[in-house]
C-alpha positions in Angstrom: -11.3 9.6 -14.5 -10.2 8.7 -17.8 -13.0 9.2 -20.2 -15.0 12.2 -20.7 -18.0 13.6 -19.1 -19.8 13.8 -22.8 -19.0 10.0 -23.3 -20.5 9.0 -19.7 -23.9 10.9 -20.6 -24.1 9.3 -24.0 -23.8 6.2 -22.1 -26.2 6.6 -19.8 -28.3 8.0 -22.1 -28.8 4.9 -24.2 -29.7 3.0 -20.6 -32.1 5.4 -19.9 -33.7 5.0 -23.2 -34.1 1.8 -22.7 -35.6 2.3 -19.2 -38.0 4.7 -20.9 -39.4 2.6 -23.0 -40.9 0.4 -20.1 -38.2 -2.3 -20.9 -36.4 -3.7 -17.6 -32.8 -4.6 -17.8 -33.9 -8.2 -16.9 -37.8 -9.7 -17.0 -38.8 -8.8 -13.3 -39.4 -11.8 -11.2 -43.2 -13.7 -10.6 -43.8 -12.3 -7.3 -42.7 -9.6 -4.3 -41.3 -12.6 -1.8 -39.0 -13.0 -5.0 -37.7 -9.9 -5.1 -36.9 -9.6 -1.0 -34.1 -10.6 0.7 -32.4 -10.2 3.7 -32.5 -7.0 5.7 -29.1 -5.6 6.4 -28.6 -5.7 10.4 -30.9 -9.5 10.5 -30.2 -13.2 10.2 -30.2 -14.1 6.4 -33.2 -15.8 4.8 -33.9 -17.6 2.1 -36.0 -16.2 -0.6 -39.2 -17.3 -1.8 -40.7 -19.6 -4.3 -40.7 -18.9 -7.8 -37.1 -17.2 -8.0 -35.6 -17.7 -11.3 -32.4 -17.9 -11.8 -30.1 -15.1 -13.0 -28.3 -14.8 -16.3 -25.1 -17.5 -16.2 -22.0 -16.1 -15.1 -20.0 -15.4 -18.0 -16.7 -17.0 -18.1 -13.8 -14.8 -17.0 -10.6 -14.0 -18.9 -8.1 -16.6 -18.5 -4.6 -15.6 -18.8 -3.1 -16.7 -22.3 0.2 -15.7 -21.2 3.3 -18.2 -21.1 3.0 -20.1 -17.8 6.2 -19.7 -15.8 8.7 -22.5 -15.8 9.0 -23.5 -12.2 11.7 -26.1 -10.9 11.1 -28.5 -7.8 13.9 -27.6 -4.8 15.3 -30.3 -3.9 14.3 -29.6 -0.5 10.9 -29.5 -1.2 8.5 -31.6 0.9 7.4 -34.9 -0.8 4.4 -34.9 -3.4 1.3 -35.6 -1.3 -1.3 -37.8 -2.2 -4.5 -37.7 -3.7 -7.3 -37.2 -1.5 -8.4 -40.8 -0.2 -5.0 -41.8 0.3 -2.4 -41.4 2.9 -1.6 -37.6 3.1 1.2 -35.8 3.8 1.0 -35.0 7.4 -0.3 -37.4 9.6 -0.2 -35.3 12.6 -3.4 -33.2 14.2 -3.2 -29.8 13.8 -3.0 -27.3 17.2 -6.2 -25.7 17.7 -7.3 -22.8 16.8 -9.7 -20.6 14.7 -10.4 -21.7 10.7 -11.2 -19.7 8.1 -14.1 -18.0 7.7 -15.3 -18.4 3.7 -16.0 -15.2 2.2 -14.1 -12.6 4.4 -11.3 -10.4 3.2 -8.9 -11.5 6.1 -8.0 -14.7 7.7 -9.9 -14.8 11.4 -7.1 -13.2 13.5 -7.4 -12.2 16.7 -6.4 -8.4 17.3 -2.6 -7.8 18.1 -1.8 -8.1 21.5 1.6 -8.7 24.2 3.8 -6.9 21.3 2.9 -9.4 18.8 2.2 -7.6 15.4 2.3 -10.9 13.4 -1.7 -10.8 14.1 -2.0 -7.7 11.8 -4.5 -8.4 9.1 -4.0 -10.8 6.9 -2.1 -12.9 9.3 -3.8 -16.1 11.4 -3.0 -17.0 14.3 -0.1 -18.7 15.3 -1.7 -22.0 15.8 -3.5 -23.4 12.6 -7.1 -25.0 13.0 -8.0 -27.5 11.0 -9.4 -26.2 7.4 -13.5 -25.1 7.5 -14.6 -28.4 5.8 -13.5 -32.4 6.3 -10.9 -32.4 2.9 -11.6 -36.1 2.6 -15.2 -35.3 1.5 -13.7 -32.8 -1.4 -13.5 -34.4 -4.5 -13.2 -31.4 -7.1 -12.6 -27.8 -7.1 -14.3 -25.4 -9.6 -13.5 -21.5 -9.6 -16.4 -19.4 -10.6 -18.0 -21.4 -13.3 -14.4 -23.7 -14.1 -14.0 -26.9 -12.8 -10.4 -28.0 -12.4 -9.7 -31.4 -14.1 -7.0 -32.0 -11.6 -7.8 -34.3 -8.4 -7.1 -31.8 -5.3 -4.3 -33.1 -3.3 -4.4 -33.2 0.6 -2.2 -31.7 3.1 -3.6 -33.4 6.1 -6.3 -32.2 7.4 -5.1 -28.6 7.1 -5.4 -27.9 3.5 -5.8 -29.1 -0.4 -3.7 -28.0 -3.1 -4.6 -27.5 -6.8 -3.2 -25.3 -9.8 -5.0 -22.1 -9.7 -2.6 -19.7 -11.9 -5.2 -19.9 -14.9 -8.3 -19.5 -13.1 -6.6 -16.2 -10.9 -8.0 -13.7 -13.1 -11.8 -15.1 -12.0 -10.6 -14.1 -8.6 -9.7 -10.8 -9.4 -5.9 -11.8 -9.4 -3.0 -12.5 -12.0 0.3 -14.7 -10.7 4.0 -13.3 -12.2 7.2 -14.2 -11.1 8.6 -12.4 -8.5 11.7 -10.5 -7.8 13.5 -11.6 -5.5 15.3 -8.0 -4.5 11.7 -7.4 -3.0 10.8 -10.5 -1.2 10.9 -9.3 2.4 12.4 -11.2 5.2 15.0 -13.3 3.8 12.2 -15.3 1.8 14.1 -16.0 -1.2 14.7 -19.5 -3.1 17.9 -20.6 -4.9 16.5 -19.9 -7.8 14.4 -17.2 -9.4 11.8 -19.1 -10.9 10.5 -20.5 -7.2 9.5 -16.8 -6.6 6.6 -15.6 -7.6 4.0 -13.3 -6.6 -0.3 -13.3 -6.6 -1.5 -9.4 -7.7 -4.5 -8.1 -6.7 -6.5 -5.3 -7.8 -5.8 -3.3 -4.6 -3.0 -3.6 -2.5 0.4 -5.2 -2.1 1.2 -8.1 -3.9 1.4 -11.7 -2.0 4.8 -13.0 -2.8 5.6 -16.4 -2.0 8.1 -19.1 -2.9 8.0 -22.6 -3.6 8.5 -25.1 -0.8 8.2 -22.0 1.9 5.2 -21.7 4.1 5.3 -18.1 4.3 4.3 -15.6 2.2 4.3 -11.9 2.8 1.5 -8.9 1.8 4.1 -6.2 1.4 5.6 -5.9 4.7 3.4 -8.6 6.8 4.4 -11.8 7.1 1.6 -14.5 6.6 1.8 -18.3 7.8 0.6 -20.2 4.9 -1.1 -24.2 5.8 0.7 -25.6 3.4 3.5 -24.6 1.0 3.4 -24.2 -2.5 4.9 -26.8 -4.8 5.3 -27.5 -8.5 4.1 -30.9 -10.0 5.6 -30.9 -13.9 5.2 -27.7 -15.1 2.1 -26.3 -12.8 2.3 -24.6 -9.2 0.0 -25.5 -6.8 -1.5 -23.3 -4.2 -2.8 -24.1 -0.8 -6.5 -23.4 -1.8 -7.2 -22.4 2.4 -4.8 -20.2 2.4 -5.1 -18.3 -0.6 -8.8 -17.7 -0.6 -9.3 -15.3 2.4 -6.3 -13.5 1.0 -8.0 -12.8 -2.4 -11.4 -12.2 -0.4 -13.1 -15.4 -2.1 -15.6 -17.4 -0.5 -15.6 -21.5 -0.6 -18.7 -23.4 -0.4 -18.5 -27.4 -0.6 -21.8 -28.4 -2.5 -23.6 -31.8 -2.1 -21.3 -33.5 -5.1 -18.1 -32.7 -3.3 -17.5 -29.9 -5.4 -15.6 -26.9 -3.7 -16.5 -24.2 -5.2 -14.6 -20.7 -4.9 -16.1 -17.4 -6.1 -15.3 -13.6 -5.7 -17.3 -11.6 -3.1 -19.4 -8.4 -2.5 -17.8 -7.0 1.0 -19.7 -4.1 1.8 -22.8 -2.0 0.4 -22.9 2.0 1.0 -25.4 4.6 0.1 -24.4 8.3 -0.4 -26.9 11.0 -0.7 -26.5 12.7 -3.7 -28.5 15.8 -4.9 -32.1 14.4 -4.6 -31.4 11.0 -4.8 -29.3 8.2 -3.6 -26.0 6.3 -5.0 -25.1 2.8 -3.9 -21.4 1.7 -3.9 -20.8 -1.7 -3.7 -17.3 -3.3 -3.2 -16.6 -6.2 -4.7 -13.4 -8.8 -4.2 -12.9 -9.0 -7.7 -13.8 -6.8 -10.7 -17.4 -6.9 -12.3 -17.4 -8.4 -16.0 -19.5 -5.5 -17.8 -23.0 -7.2 -18.3 -22.6 -9.5 -15.3 -24.9 -7.6 -12.8 -28.8 -8.0 -13.4 -30.5 -4.6 -12.7 -34.6 -4.7 -11.8 -37.1 -2.3 -11.2 -40.6 -2.9 -10.1 -43.3 -0.5 -9.4 -44.9 -2.4 -6.2 -48.6 -2.5 -5.6 -51.2 -2.6 -2.6 -49.2 -3.5 0.2 -45.7 -3.7 -1.5 -43.0 -0.7 -1.6 -41.7 0.1 -5.2 -38.2 -1.6 -5.3 -34.6 -1.7 -7.1 -32.6 -4.3 -6.9 -29.4 -5.9 -8.3 -28.0 -9.7 -8.7 -24.6 -10.3 -8.6 -24.4 -13.6 -10.3 -21.1 -15.9 -9.3 -20.6 -13.2 -6.6 -21.0 -14.7 -2.9 -22.0 -12.3 -0.1 -18.7 -11.8 1.9 -19.6 -9.6 4.8 -21.9 -10.5 7.7 -25.1 -8.8 7.0 -25.9 -9.3 10.8 -23.6 -7.2 11.5 -24.1 -4.9 9.1 -25.2 -1.2 9.9 -26.1 -0.1 6.6 -30.1 0.5 7.2 -28.4 3.6 9.5 -28.0 5.2 6.3 -31.5 5.3 5.6 -33.1 7.5 8.0 -36.7 7.5 8.1 -37.9 10.0 5.5 -34.6 10.4 3.9 -35.0 10.7 0.0 -37.0 8.2 -1.8 -35.2 5.1 -0.1 -36.9 3.5 2.7 -34.4 0.9 3.4 -31.6 -1.5 1.9 -30.7 -5.2 2.3 -28.9 -7.9 0.9 -29.0 -11.9 0.7 -28.2 -14.5 -0.7 -31.2 -16.5 -2.6 -31.3 -20.1 -1.3 -31.9 -21.6 -5.1 -28.9 -19.6 -6.0 -26.2 -20.0 -3.6 -23.6 -18.2 -5.2 -25.1 -15.1 -6.2 -25.5 -11.8 -3.9 -28.7 -9.9 -4.1 -29.5 -6.1 -2.9 -33.1 -4.7 -2.5 -33.4 -1.0 -2.2 -37.3 -0.4 -0.8 -38.3 3.3 -2.4 -41.2 5.5 -1.3 -42.1 5.8 -5.1 -40.6 4.3 -8.4 -37.4 4.5 -9.2 -34.8 2.8 -11.9 -31.2 2.2 -11.2 -28.5 2.7 -13.6 -25.2 1.5 -13.3 -22.4 3.7 -13.2 -18.5 3.4 -14.0 -15.9 4.0 -11.7 -12.3 4.1 -12.0 -11.8 1.6 -9.5 -12.3 -1.7 -11.0 -13.6 -3.3 -7.9 -15.8 -0.7 -7.1 -19.5 -1.1 -8.6 -22.0 1.6 -8.8 -25.6 2.0 -8.6 -27.6 5.5 -9.2 -31.6 5.4 -8.6 -33.2 8.3 -11.0 -36.9 8.8 -11.8 -37.3 7.3 -15.8 -36.0 9.8 -18.0 -34.1 11.6 -15.4 -30.5 13.0 -16.0 -28.2 11.1 -14.0 -24.9 12.9 -12.0 -21.9 11.9 -13.1 -19.9 10.1 -10.1 -16.2 10.2 -9.8 -13.9 8.6 -7.4 -10.4 8.6 -8.2 -8.7 6.0 -6.1 -4.9 6.3 -5.4 -3.5 3.0 -6.8 -0.6 3.1 -4.7 -1.8 3.7 -1.3 -5.8 2.2 -1.9 -6.9 5.1 -0.4 -10.7 5.7 -1.5 -11.5 9.5 -1.4 -15.4 10.8 -1.1 -17.6 10.3 -4.1 -17.8 13.6 -5.8 -20.4 14.8 -7.8 -20.7 16.0 -11.4 -24.0 18.2 -11.7 -25.9 18.4 -15.0 -24.8 22.0 -15.1 -21.3 21.3 -15.5 -20.0 22.5 -11.6 -18.1 20.0 -9.9 -19.1 20.0 -6.0 -18.3 17.7 -3.6 -21.2 15.9 -1.4 -19.1 16.6 2.1 -19.9 19.0 4.2 -16.8 20.3 5.7 -17.9 22.6 8.3 -15.7 22.5 11.0 -18.5 23.9 13.7 -20.7 21.0 13.6 -21.2 20.3 17.1 -20.7 16.8 17.8 -23.2 17.4 21.5 -25.0 14.9 22.9 -22.6 12.2 21.3 -21.3 9.1 23.3 -17.6 8.2 21.5 -15.8 5.4 23.1 -12.1 6.3 22.9 -9.9 3.1 23.0 -6.4 3.2 23.8 -4.6 0.4 22.5 -3.0 -2.4 24.8 -2.1 -1.4 28.6 -0.8 -3.0 31.1 1.5 -6.0 31.1 0.6 -5.7 27.4 3.1 -3.5 25.8 2.3 -3.5 22.4 4.8 -2.9 19.6 8.3 -1.8 20.9 10.6 0.7 19.1 14.4 1.5 20.2 13.3 3.8 23.3 9.4 4.0 23.3 6.5 1.2 23.6 3.1 1.5 22.0 1.0 1.5 25.1 2.2 4.9 26.3 1.9 6.2 22.9 -1.3 5.3 22.1 -3.0 6.2 26.0 -1.2 9.9 25.4 -2.9 10.5 22.0 -6.2 8.8 23.0 -6.2 11.7 26.0 -5.7 14.4 23.4 -8.6 12.8 21.1 -10.7 13.1 23.7 -9.5 16.8 24.5 -10.3 17.9 20.7 -13.8 15.5 20.6 -14.7 17.3 24.1 -14.5 20.7 23.0 -16.8 19.6 19.9 -19.6 18.7 22.4 -19.0 14.8 22.5 -19.3 13.0 25.5 -16.1 10.9 25.5 -15.7 7.4 27.4 -12.0 6.0 27.6 -11.7 2.4 27.9 -8.3 2.9 29.6 -7.3 6.2 30.9 -4.0 4.5 32.7 -1.6 2.2 32.2 -3.7 -1.1 32.8 -4.7 -4.2 31.2 -8.0 -4.2 29.4 -9.3 -7.3 27.7 -10.7 -7.2 23.6 -13.6 -8.4 25.2 -13.6 -6.0 27.6 -13.3 -3.1 25.1 -15.8 -4.7 23.7 -18.5 -4.9 26.2 -17.3 -1.1 27.1 -19.0 0.2 24.4 -22.0 -2.0 23.5 -23.4 -1.5 27.2 -22.9 2.2 26.8 -24.3 2.1 23.4 -21.6 4.3 22.3 -22.2 6.2 18.6 -19.0 5.4 18.0 -15.9 3.4 18.6 -12.1 4.5 18.0 -9.3 2.4 18.5 -5.9 4.0 18.5 -3.2 2.0 17.7 0.8 2.6 16.4 2.0 0.1 13.8 5.2 -2.1 13.7 6.9 -3.9 11.1 10.3 -6.1 10.5 11.2 -4.0 8.1 12.4 -0.7 9.7 11.8 1.0 6.5 8.2 0.7 6.8 6.4 3.8 7.5 3.2 5.3 6.9 -0.4 6.4 8.3 -3.5 3.3 7.8 -6.7 3.1 9.0 -9.0 0.0 9.2 -12.4 -1.0 9.7 -14.6 -3.7 9.4 -18.5 -3.0 8.6 -20.0 -1.4 5.3 -20.5 1.8 7.2 -17.3 1.9 9.3 -15.7 2.2 5.8 -17.5 5.3 5.6 -16.1 6.6 8.9 -12.5 5.3 8.1 -12.4 7.0 5.1 -13.3 10.3 6.4 -11.0 9.6 9.7 -7.7 8.5 7.3 -8.2 11.4 4.8 -7.7 13.9 7.6 -5.4 12.0 9.8 -3.1 11.4 6.8 -3.0 15.3 6.4 -2.4 15.9 9.9 0.7 13.8 9.9 2.1 14.5 6.7 3.2 10.7 6.8 3.3 8.2 3.7 -0.2 7.2 3.3 -0.9 3.4 3.3 -4.9 4.0 2.5 -8.0 2.4 4.3 -8.5 -1.4 4.5 -11.0 -3.9 5.5 -10.0 -6.0 8.9 -11.0 -9.0 11.2 -9.4 -7.2 14.6 -11.6 -8.3 17.2 -12.3 -5.2 18.2 -13.8 -3.4 15.6 -15.2 -6.9 14.8 -17.6 -7.3 17.6 -18.7 -3.2 18.4 -22.0 -2.9 17.1 -21.2 0.8 16.4 -19.3 2.2 13.2 -16.0 1.5 14.3 -12.2 2.1 13.3 -9.0 1.2 14.1 -6.1 3.9 13.3 -2.4 3.4 12.8 -0.5 6.7 13.2 2.8 5.7 12.8 5.4 2.9 13.0 6.7 2.8 16.1 9.7 0.4 14.7 10.6 3.4 12.1 13.7 5.0 13.7 12.6 8.4 11.8 8.7 7.9 13.3 9.3 6.7 16.7 11.4 9.9 16.8 7.7 11.9 15.9 6.0 9.9 18.1 8.0 11.2 21.0 7.3 14.7 20.2 3.9 15.8 21.9 3.2 17.8 19.2 2.9 15.3 16.5 0.9 13.6 18.8 -1.4 16.5 19.2 -1.5 16.7 15.8 -2.4 13.0 15.7 -5.6 13.2 18.0 -6.7 16.9 16.3 -6.9 15.3 12.7 -9.0 11.8 14.3 -11.3 14.1 15.7 -11.7 16.2 12.5 -12.1 13.1 10.5 -14.9 12.3 13.2 -16.5 15.4 12.5 -16.4 15.2 8.9 -18.1 11.9 9.1 -20.9 13.1 11.5 -21.4 16.2 9.2 -22.2 13.9 6.0 -23.9 11.1 7.2 -25.4 11.9 10.7 -25.3 10.5 13.8 -25.3 6.6 13.8 -27.7 7.3 17.3 -26.9 4.4 19.4 -27.3 6.3 22.5 -30.7 7.9 22.1 
């Protein structure tokens, strides 16, 4: 951490002083129903009458750096007409699933039949229409900044607006790209036509004027429309860019398309005698933006602490979130946690903690600007200091460490390898199979590696007492829905999908683990740490993704990528039984660590 613990304690002491004199950080709302939002795991409901809006979102910083000069390629497509006139593309797009607003990735189906183009950030090959009737969109607003330009329409696929100056609101910046770093030969004739969108975590999104292809690291992304230049401004396809930034898009009754950053996940961590809540955002939360309110409760109403994020939409599916499992009955002072968006304030996310006794919520800074931490304490209590160092090169998110008041640093993770998994039902899903080979290396295919690793993982889990259910235990094909049904119908406690990565760039290496729901992020973190340690390969971190099998299973679910079969050196490792054994053992150790910290999800009971 870059600042000393003494400075952090001084900052927190100031907040505690404000709380101890009885003044909440913002005034409490008028009634209990105003404070209650949607239980995670249930449908989103509107808040009751009488709600008051939170303080307006402060203006995000606007880039003052000189805008790069771009030239229009002579081969670039014609300038599209403004909305209401003739569109650039008259043909109807092929069928497909449109982008789901507020998600970090497009709604891609899981990779299958060896097609690695459906990796996170990659849309289906057939692009569907935009999520809104583009003819209804008159203006575009980013955060609280209304763009003066009239949107340009590209058929019924996308709209184009200049977004460079507003990118900081969505947590990104735009700079020129070095053509030497552009993969796949996606390079324009002049350097000025290559640019990249820099995001807080993860590789930059690299694009070229006039090309309908973007690159996220080594992953190729098909855009709905090619970036273009009009005058000295670069126009970007909104419905292509928004999901890559984790932004939400909402069309209001006046015809204004509002783009906002999102709350992407919420997790609770038991620390010492209380809880810390970490909230993952798609863009850093400006200081003073989040509004924390503590209410004492009363007859029939439990005490509560809630936090509002004005200008941040809810980017995860509350109906599929399983955060409440982390708050078992009788665990500390937290009864349950809920999230929702008040109907009167459509661009505000509210997170509510129901408590057994009155507590206050104190924000704590973390090195990762896209993580917001809140600690629940009694008034006057000295808070622990949270330290969560994140590796900026890989995006890996190690566990939170607690700095106690005595100065002794301890981990909140129980690393005991003797923790039994007895009685747990764990589905191990070997990716691909049968006529679906998965990715191909020079001399091996993915489906063979995944089955062998899955069997080794089963042996290690059974040795710890788990009941292991294999979605496939031979070389045959199982559909994605069949894998999901297999796990859900058996009320599995955990779902582990085993895959091998691939890339058009043969130099790509390393391990990566994907998750979708908030509680699955904890499982991904624990498993990936042990997987990376066991293999010794480059750590590509964990990432949220919309793979079908981890999106539709109802238990904590992850998808592991243990190596690149497209990389000759890593393919050689995958063909070594000892390496596959290390993969299986590492995943099993990560699962044991997860259960020792967070307990059993309990679906099978």
